[in-house]
C-alpha positions as CSV (number, residue, x, y, z in Angstrom):
1,M,144.9,77.5,63.6
2,D,147.2,79.1,66.1
3,D,146.2,78.3,69.7
4,K,147.3,81.8,70.7
5,R,144.6,83.2,68.4
6,I,142.0,80.9,69.9
7,L,143.0,82.0,73.4
8,Q,142.6,85.7,72.3
9,F,139.0,85.0,71.1
10,K,138.2,83.1,74.3
11,Q,139.4,86.1,76.3
12,M,137.2,88.4,74.3
13,A,134.1,86.2,74.6
14,E,134.7,85.8,78.3
15,A,135.3,89.5,78.9
16,D,132.0,90.4,77.3
17,P,129.6,87.4,76.9
18,T,127.3,89.7,74.9
19,N,129.8,90.4,72.2
20,E,128.9,88.3,69.2
21,L,132.2,88.9,67.5
22,G,134.2,87.1,70.2
23,H,131.9,84.0,70.0
24,F,131.8,84.1,66.2
25,S,135.6,84.4,65.8
26,L,136.2,81.7,68.4
27,G,133.9,79.3,66.6
28,K,135.4,80.1,63.2
29,S,138.9,79.5,64.6
30,Y,137.9,76.1,66.1
31,L,136.4,75.2,62.7
32,E,139.6,76.2,60.8
33,R,141.7,74.2,63.3
34,G,139.5,71.1,62.7
35,S,137.9,71.2,66.1
36,H,134.4,70.9,64.6
37,K,132.5,70.0,67.8
38,D,134.1,72.8,69.8
39,A,133.0,75.3,67.1
40,I,129.3,74.5,67.6
41,A,128.7,76.2,71.0
42,P,130.4,79.6,70.2
43,L,128.8,79.8,66.8
44,S,125.4,79.0,68.3
45,K,126.0,81.7,70.9
46,A,126.9,84.2,68.2
47,I,123.6,83.6,66.4
48,E,121.7,83.8,69.7
49,L,123.2,87.2,70.3
50,K,122.7,88.4,66.8
51,P,120.2,86.3,64.8
52,T,120.9,88.3,61.6
53,L,124.6,87.2,61.5
54,S,124.3,85.4,58.2
55,K,127.8,84.0,58.0
56,A,127.5,82.3,61.4
57,Y,124.7,80.1,60.1
58,Q,126.9,78.9,57.3
59,L,129.8,78.1,59.6
60,L,127.6,76.5,62.2
61,A,126.1,74.2,59.5
62,A,129.6,73.2,58.4
63,A,130.5,72.4,62.1
64,Y,127.4,70.3,62.5
65,D,128.0,68.4,59.2
66,L,131.7,67.7,60.0
67,S,130.6,66.5,63.4
68,G,128.3,63.9,61.8
69,Q,125.0,65.9,62.3
70,R,123.8,66.4,58.7
71,D,120.2,66.9,59.8
72,K,121.2,69.7,62.1
73,A,123.3,71.2,59.4
74,I,120.4,71.3,56.9
75,E,118.1,72.8,59.5
76,T,120.7,75.5,60.2
77,L,121.3,76.3,56.5
78,T,117.6,76.5,55.8
79,K,117.2,79.1,58.5
80,G,120.4,80.9,57.4
81,V,119.2,81.2,53.8
82,R,116.0,82.8,55.0
83,V,117.8,85.2,57.3
84,A,120.4,86.2,54.7
85,D,117.7,86.6,52.0
86,G,115.6,88.7,54.2
87,Q,118.5,91.1,54.7
88,G,119.7,91.1,51.1
89,D,123.0,89.4,52.1
90,R,123.4,87.7,48.8
91,K,126.9,86.2,49.2
92,P,126.2,84.1,52.3
93,R,122.7,83.3,51.1
94,D,123.9,81.9,47.8
95,E,126.8,80.0,49.4
96,M,124.4,78.3,51.9
97,A,121.9,77.6,49.1
98,T,124.7,75.8,47.2
99,M,125.5,73.7,50.2
100,L,121.8,72.7,50.5
101,R,121.7,71.7,46.8
102,D,124.9,69.7,47.1
103,W,123.3,67.8,50.0
104,G,120.1,67.2,48.0
105,A,118.1,69.3,50.4
106,A,115.3,71.7,49.5
107,V,116.3,75.4,49.1
108,P,113.9,78.1,50.4
109,E,112.5,80.4,47.7
110,F,114.4,83.6,47.5
111,K,112.4,86.8,48.1
112,A,115.3,89.2,47.6
113,A,116.9,87.8,44.5
114,A,117.4,91.2,42.9
115,L,117.5,93.4,46.0
116,G,121.1,94.5,45.6
117,D,120.5,95.4,41.9
118,A,117.4,97.3,42.8
119,I,119.1,99.4,45.4
120,S,122.1,99.9,43.2
121,S,119.9,101.2,40.3
122,T,118.4,103.9,42.6
123,G,121.8,105.4,43.1
124,A,121.9,104.6,46.8
125,G,125.5,104.8,48.0
126,T,128.6,104.6,45.8
127,T,128.7,101.8,43.3
128,T,131.9,100.6,41.5
129,A,131.9,98.0,38.7
130,G,132.9,94.7,40.2
131,F,132.5,95.8,43.9
132,R,130.8,93.5,46.3
133,C,131.1,93.8,50.1
134,S,133.0,90.8,51.5
135,R,130.8,90.8,54.6
136,C,127.3,91.2,53.4
137,G,127.7,90.5,49.7
138,R,125.9,93.7,48.6
139,P,127.2,95.3,45.4
140,E,126.4,98.9,46.5
141,G,127.3,101.4,49.2
142,Q,131.1,101.3,48.8
143,L,133.1,103.6,51.0
144,P,133.8,106.9,49.3
145,K,137.5,106.6,50.1
146,P,139.8,104.3,52.2
147,P,139.1,104.8,55.9
148,F,142.8,105.3,56.6
149,K,146.2,105.1,54.7
150,G,148.1,101.9,54.0
151,P,147.4,98.5,52.5
152,I,144.8,97.5,55.0
153,G,142.9,100.7,54.4
154,A,143.0,100.1,50.7
155,R,141.8,96.5,51.2
156,I,138.9,97.7,53.3
157,F,138.0,100.3,50.7
158,A,137.9,97.6,48.0
159,S,136.0,95.1,50.0
160,T,133.6,96.8,52.5
161,C,130.4,98.7,52.2
162,Q,129.6,101.8,54.3
163,S,127.0,99.9,56.4
164,C,129.4,97.2,57.5
165,W,132.1,99.7,58.2
166,R,129.7,101.7,60.5
167,E,129.0,98.4,62.3
168,W,132.6,97.9,62.9
169,I,133.3,101.3,64.6
170,P,131.5,100.5,68.0
171,M,132.7,96.9,67.8
172,G,136.3,98.1,67.4
173,T,135.9,100.2,70.5
174,K,134.8,97.1,72.4
175,V,137.8,95.2,71.1
176,I,140.2,97.9,72.4
177,N,138.5,98.1,75.8
178,E,138.0,94.4,76.4
179,L,141.5,93.4,75.4
180,G,143.1,96.5,76.8
181,L,144.9,97.2,73.5
182,V,147.4,100.0,73.2
183,L,147.3,100.9,69.5
184,S,150.6,102.8,69.7
185,T,152.3,99.5,70.2
186,P,152.9,97.1,67.3
187,I,151.3,94.1,69.0
188,G,148.2,96.2,70.0
189,Q,147.8,97.5,66.4
190,Q,148.3,94.0,65.0
191,T,145.7,92.5,67.3
192,Y,143.2,95.3,66.5
193,D,143.7,94.8,62.7
194,Q,143.2,91.0,63.1
195,Y,139.8,91.5,64.8
196,M,138.8,94.2,62.2
197,L,139.6,91.9,59.3
198,E,137.8,89.0,61.0
199,F,134.7,91.2,61.5
200,L,134.7,92.5,58.0
201,Q,135.4,89.0,56.6
202,I,138.4,90.1,54.7
203,E,141.2,87.6,54.4
204,A,144.3,88.6,56.4
205,M,147.1,89.9,54.3
206,E,150.7,88.7,54.5
207,A,151.9,92.3,54.7
208,S,150.1,94.9,56.6
């Protein structure tokens, strides 16, 4: 993981300590770099700021486990499964449940096993065959069209539900203000896109 990117996330977290995206992204970056113990504090902070941030539980559990704290990892995953299940965030819920099973730990009973299908069958939002939001895992509520032109807009359309996109809008404003980004410049737009894809949990594309 590029140290420059970690420094950017540190800057964002320090500029606004209440911004969970900065802490989440910093912790994720540490984890990807192999700095497992360093990832624990920012991921814990992200959960403290937004207890419903399902993916943060999964990453924090991985950081604990890779730091030799399996008991802490299991405790975090167990709570994360319940949080994700309560929101209908099926993708992170199922991934965390798989981690628990692989470790021989008990998996909490799901209460929202068919939540996504139930909502979809009512016709709520736009549903496309094969669509599942990359951030929350729900199969419904796809955006009616790409939010803007270009390959990134197309990728967001294919991977993001309306609810998660609405969450990004005010967060995107925070990113611009806290980092002082000038979107008319290539570096400003590139940095903004990087944070947007991070928030929406879409893998960065080679070409944007």
